[in-house]
N, C-alpha and C positions, 0 to 999 in steps of 0.2 A: 504492499499500499504505500509505503514512504517512497519507494523508488518511483512509482507512477506519480506522486505530487512533484518529485523533483524534475521528471522528464516533462511534465505539463508546465511546470514553471519554467524550465528551460526553452520550452517551444515557444511560450507566450514571450519571454525575453527576445529571442531571436526574431519573432514576427514582429514586435516592436520596433527592433533596430532596423529591420528591412523597411518597413512601412515609414520610418522617420527619415530614412536615407532616401527613399523615393520622393517625399514631401520636400526634401532639400534640392531637388534636382531642378537646373535653370534651363531656360530656353533662350534661343536666339533665332531671329528671323532675318533672312537676307534676300536681297533681290536682284534681278537682272532684266534689262530691257534692250532690245535691238530694234532698230528702225533703218530700214534698207530704202534707199531714194534711186531707184533704177534710172529714172530720167537725167539725174545728175550723177551717176555712177558712184554714189557715196553711202555710207552707212554711218550711224550714230549710236553708241553703246552707253548706257549707264546703269547704276544699280549701286546698292549698298554693300554688295559681297556679303558672305558669311564667315563669321569669325568665331571660332570655338576655342576657348581658353583651356579646355581639357578634351579629351577623346569624347565623341558622342555619337548619336544616331540621328537620323532624318525622321521626324515624326509626322510632317504634314507638307504637302505641294500643292500648291494653287496656281492655276493657269498653266503655262508652258504646254499649250495645246498641241504643238508639234513636236514636242520633246525638248530636251536641253542638256547641255553639258556642265559638268563640274570641272573647274581648272584648279590647280594648286598655286602657291605664290610663285613658283617657277613658270607658271603658264602652261605646264604639262596637264593633259586631260587625265583625270582620275576616274572618271565614270561619265557614260553618256546614256541617255534613256530616249526612246522614242514614245513610251508611254510613261507620261511624268510620274504616275503613281506606282511605278516600279521601283523608284527611289526611296520609298518609305520603307523604313527598316535599315537602310544602308548605315554601316559604322562609318566614321570619319576620324581620323587622327586630329589632334590639336592642331590649329593653325588657321590661315586665311584662305577663303575660297573666292573664285569668281563664278557667277552663274551666267552662262550664256544660253539663252534660249534659241530654238531653231525657228526658222521662218519656212513658209512654202512660197511657191511662185505667184500665187494669188494674194496673200495675205502678208504684207511686209513688214508689219509691226506686232511684235510679240514680247510678252512679258512672263516672267516666272518668280514666283516667291516660295522660299523653301524655309520650314521651321525645323531646327534641330534641338535636341535635348542632350544636355551633358551633366 
């Protein structure tokens, strides 16, 4: 009986620690926008990027209709997605990332917004 009480108390403490750790998780959101101007043979890119102070994972993607790429601080593509929702759950190392939305031949202005938890 005493062992069961200790195991139950230990499980409760472990569950509390895990829950408390999850409650302390922070989120960051980054964005990227690309506008192609075929008439002038130019493009404009802007966005806030995505900065993770610690390793994290993507929890939400909005927009990015035609997909998007994630580039690291060196400019190397670390991932690209044709279906933006495939990015949800992807783990990323701590660092700064640029989000590049893809555009199609008809719609030349696209935006993507990515939220990550760390």
